[in-house]
N, C-alpha and C positions, 0 to 999 in steps of 0.2 A: 599484608593480606588482602586478600581479594572480597569482596562484598558479598554478602551471601544474600540473596534475594527471600524474604519471608513469605512468600506469595509461593515460593515457588522449590522449597524446601522444608521438608518436616524433618527434627528430629526422629530415629529409628533404635528401638531394642536392637538392632541386629549390630548396630556400629558402637565401636567405643563409650565410652558415658564419657562428658566432657571433652571428645576429641577437640580440633582447633575449628571443626565444622560447628560442632554445634556451641560451643562458644562463641564464634561469628555471628552464627542464625541467635542467638540469644542476645548478645551486642548490641545487634540490629533492631530487633525487637523492642528492648531497653528505651533505646534512644531514640527510636520511634513513637513508644509511648510518650516520652519524655517531651518531645518537638509537641504532640499534640494539645497535652496538658498545657505549655506556654503559650501556644495560640491562642487556647482556647482562654486562658488569663490575660490575656493581651483586648482578645475581644468585648469580658466582661470589663474591663477600665475602661474602654472604650463606652461603650454600654452605659456604663455608671456615671460619667461626666457626660455623656449629651443628654440622658434624660431631661426631660424640662421636670424641675422640682416646683413648679407653680402651679402645679393641679388644684382648680380650686374647687374641687367634690371632696370631703372630708375622706369620705370611703374609698375614693381612688387614690387619695394621698398613701391611708393605711395602708392598703393594698400594695401601694408600689415600693413600700419601706421594708413591708412584707416579704415582699421579693428580693427587694436589696439586702434582706438579712439574708436569706434564703442561699442568696449568689454569693455575698462572703463565707458563707459556712463551710459551701461547695471550695470555695477557695482555697480555704485555709486547709480541708482534707486533701486537696490536691495538694497543696504547697507539700505538706506532709510526705503525699505519695512519691514525691518527686526527690525527698529525700533518704527513702527507701529504697526506688532506683539508681541514686545516686551510688548508695553500698551497695545494690545487685552489681552495676557497674566495677566498684574495687574490689568486688569478691571475683570478679571474671579473672580481676586481671591478678588478681592475688592465687588463683588457681581452688579457692575454697567453696566458687561460685555451684549449684548444685547441690552441697552431702548438705545433711541437716545439723544443725547446730548443737542439738544437744547427744545424737546420738554418732556423729561421724557417716553414715550412711548415705547411698544417694537417694536425693529427690527424684521422685519417678517423674519423668520426662510430661508425661499427661499433667501432673503437678505443675510444673514448671510453665510447660505451655498455657496455661490457662489462670497462672498467676506467678509469671515471669519475677515476683519480689520475693518467695516464697523464701523462707528461712530454715521450715521443722518439715520433714516427711508429712506427708498424712497422718499415718499413726501418731507419732509424738507431739502434732495439734489437734487430736483429739483426745489424748491424754490431758493435755496442756489445758484443751477445756471445761475437759471432767472437772480436771482439778480446781479451775477457777469458778465454776458452776457452785464445787462443794462449797468452795469459800463463801460465796456471794450466799449462796443459800441457810448459812450459818447464824 
């Protein structure tokens, strides 16, 4: 299968939903996103290892520790995101990608382009968030 350039091609409603070209487009987009996360996490590890822990000023040390904690939380979120990316890649292989887990209906191409790991249509996602809010407010 040829590689789709994600800069030159945009999936369109004028073509069959989740045809080979669209699947390749989203596969390339997901793989590029995952690589970007991996590269950022390598950069974070390097920065954390190189950072000088011998800061004499207590405020500087506290600031440094806060920055490290924030960076580690960000990396944890990105680790979870790589799991979602892997799951989306598996769904492409099985033919389930692009279809809502709740309704089985196609997820809009615009939503998938903006959020390639989406598993719910916009309507199902909004319904899910409303139900979550209802339970939180009780």
